MDAnalysis code that builds the backbone (N, CA, C; Angstrom):
import MDAnalysis as mda
import numpy as np

u = mda.Universe.empty(162, n_residues=54, atom_resindex=np.repeat(np.arange(54), 3), trajectory=True)
u.add_TopologyAttr("name", ["N", "CA", "C"] * 54)
u.add_TopologyAttr("resid", np.arange(1, 55))
u.add_TopologyAttr("resname", ["MET", "LYS", "TRP", "GLU", "ILE", "ILE", "ARG", "ASN", "TYR", "TRP", "ALA", "ILE", "ILE", "TRP", "ALA", "LEU", "LEU", "MET", "SER", "GLY", "ILE", "ASN", "ILE", "ILE", "GLN", "LEU", "LEU", "LEU", "ALA", "LYS", "THR", "TYR", "ALA", "ARG", "ARG", "GLU", "GLU", "LEU", "GLU", "ARG", "VAL", "SER", "SER", "ARG", "LEU", "ASN", "ILE", "LEU", "GLU", "GLN", "ALA", "VAL", "GLU", "GLY"])
u.atoms.positions = np.array([
    [1.295, -1.109, 0.048],
    [0.151, 0.056, -0.137],
    [0.871, 1.291, 0.221],
    [1.794, 1.172, 1.026],
    [2.716, 2.388, 1.031],
    [3.758, 2.579, -0.245],
    [4.040, 1.596, -0.758],
    [4.463, 1.796, -2.287],
    [4.048, 2.249, -3.482],
    [2.640, 1.825, -3.213],
    [1.943, 2.466, -4.346],
    [1.397, 3.577, -4.277],
    [1.332, 4.071, -3.658],
    [1.182, 5.948, -2.990],
    [2.624, 6.415, -3.617],
    [3.602, 6.203, -3.298],
    [4.783, 6.201, -3.684],
    [4.829, 6.397, -5.343],
    [5.046, 5.358, -5.360],
    [4.710, 4.861, -7.269],
    [3.526, 6.119, -7.879],
    [2.082, 5.897, -7.405],
    [1.559, 7.336, -7.774],
    [1.966, 8.255, -7.817],
    [2.478, 8.980, -6.677],
    [2.310, 10.595, -6.762],
    [4.369, 10.788, -6.651],
    [4.814, 10.316, -7.195],
    [6.373, 9.904, -7.123],
    [6.713, 11.518, -7.313],
    [6.315, 12.224, -8.506],
    [6.561, 13.370, -9.025],
    [5.824, 14.998, -8.093],
    [4.614, 14.139, -7.619],
    [4.664, 15.345, -6.800],
    [5.493, 15.018, -5.602],
    [5.778, 14.207, -4.755],
    [6.482, 14.045, -3.753],
    [7.732, 14.822, -4.047],
    [8.338, 14.375, -5.294],
    [9.994, 15.214, -5.688],
    [10.073, 16.277, -6.115],
    [8.881, 17.049, -6.347],
    [8.824, 18.504, -6.484],
    [8.348, 18.940, -4.975],
    [7.679, 18.598, -4.112],
    [7.816, 18.830, -2.830],
    [9.130, 19.038, -2.057],
    [10.149, 18.249, -2.124],
    [11.164, 17.470, -1.935],
    [12.061, 18.951, -2.239],
    [12.267, 19.057, -3.881],
    [12.995, 20.126, -4.502],
    [12.376, 21.306, -3.825],
    [11.462, 21.904, -3.886],
    [10.853, 23.104, -3.292],
    [11.057, 23.541, -2.224],
    [11.429, 22.318, -1.111],
    [11.264, 22.605, 0.121],
    [13.282, 22.723, 0.441],
    [14.305, 21.763, -0.558],
    [15.352, 21.885, -0.551],
    [15.548, 23.660, -1.136],
    [15.017, 24.465, -1.929],
    [15.169, 25.511, -2.432],
    [14.630, 26.811, -1.474],
    [14.274, 26.435, -0.737],
    [13.582, 27.262, 0.055],
    [14.805, 27.424, 1.398],
    [15.310, 26.236, 1.583],
    [16.541, 26.499, 2.687],
    [17.462, 27.010, 1.824],
    [17.560, 26.530, 0.545],
    [18.936, 27.132, 0.192],
    [18.824, 29.012, -0.029],
    [17.519, 29.205, -0.418],
    [17.049, 30.715, -0.276],
    [17.468, 31.079, 1.216],
    [16.989, 30.636, 2.281],
    [17.514, 31.198, 3.377],
    [18.558, 31.338, 3.937],
    [19.437, 30.163, 3.737],
    [20.783, 30.111, 3.890],
    [21.295, 31.221, 3.056],
    [21.053, 31.610, 1.935],
    [21.920, 32.500, 1.461],
    [21.901, 33.836, 1.536],
    [20.750, 34.395, 2.167],
    [19.766, 35.726, 2.626],
    [20.732, 35.649, 4.070],
    [20.806, 34.626, 4.929],
    [21.605, 34.629, 5.894],
    [23.157, 35.020, 5.419],
    [23.674, 34.189, 4.765],
    [25.096, 34.819, 4.449],
    [25.406, 35.753, 3.651],
    [24.156, 36.450, 2.889],
    [24.230, 37.800, 2.109],
    [24.533, 39.044, 3.817],
    [23.780, 38.394, 4.702],
    [23.535, 39.790, 5.347],
    [24.790, 39.725, 6.333],
    [25.457, 38.441, 6.324],
    [26.931, 38.494, 7.216],
    [27.979, 39.063, 6.800],
    [28.148, 38.820, 5.136],
    [29.016, 40.063, 5.005],
    [28.478, 41.388, 4.310],
    [27.208, 41.635, 4.512],
    [27.232, 43.039, 5.101],
    [27.353, 43.968, 5.812],
    [27.793, 42.664, 7.362],
    [27.716, 43.258, 8.490],
    [29.507, 42.962, 8.349],
    [29.772, 42.423, 8.057],
    [31.552, 42.298, 7.987],
    [32.141, 44.277, 7.138],
    [31.397, 44.132, 6.414],
    [31.835, 45.517, 5.511],
    [30.975, 46.367, 6.508],
    [30.481, 46.958, 6.769],
    [29.792, 47.627, 8.086],
    [30.885, 47.409, 9.151],
    [30.919, 46.425, 9.751],
    [32.720, 46.347, 10.472],
    [33.612, 47.105, 10.669],
    [33.994, 46.711, 8.801],
    [35.285, 47.180, 8.568],
    [35.127, 48.612, 8.517],
    [34.047, 49.167, 8.004],
    [33.847, 50.851, 7.100],
    [33.895, 51.850, 9.096],
    [33.583, 50.651, 10.304],
    [33.410, 51.794, 11.099],
    [34.870, 51.766, 11.919],
    [35.439, 50.355, 11.613],
    [36.989, 50.055, 12.079],
    [37.727, 51.377, 11.457],
    [37.517, 51.548, 10.111],
    [38.366, 52.720, 9.720],
    [37.563, 54.140, 10.524],
    [36.519, 54.152, 10.340],
    [36.175, 55.600, 11.029],
    [36.442, 55.777, 12.470],
    [36.664, 54.745, 13.131],
    [37.230, 54.695, 14.410],
    [38.519, 55.159, 14.604],
    [39.303, 54.579, 13.837],
    [40.856, 55.025, 13.464],
    [40.916, 56.345, 13.147],
    [40.639, 56.786, 12.057],
    [40.418, 58.461, 11.877],
    [40.134, 59.281, 12.782],
    [38.995, 58.661, 13.754],
    [38.801, 59.518, 15.012],
    [39.910, 59.975, 15.893],
    [40.556, 58.427, 16.298],
    [41.362, 58.497, 17.138],
    [42.512, 59.160, 16.926],
    [42.934, 59.312, 15.249],
    [44.616, 59.481, 14.842],
    [44.384, 60.676, 14.678],
])
């Protein structure tokens, strides 16, 4: 019985699985982009602090 369901709906199951994986990749990409922005802001802040001190 279980195998019949998988055999009949394998395309839908595969599409849902791939959609879930794509959503996870999208969320990870956004997190990585934010990290890059934060590093850039931190670098600029360090330059500004050095300019104010020196």
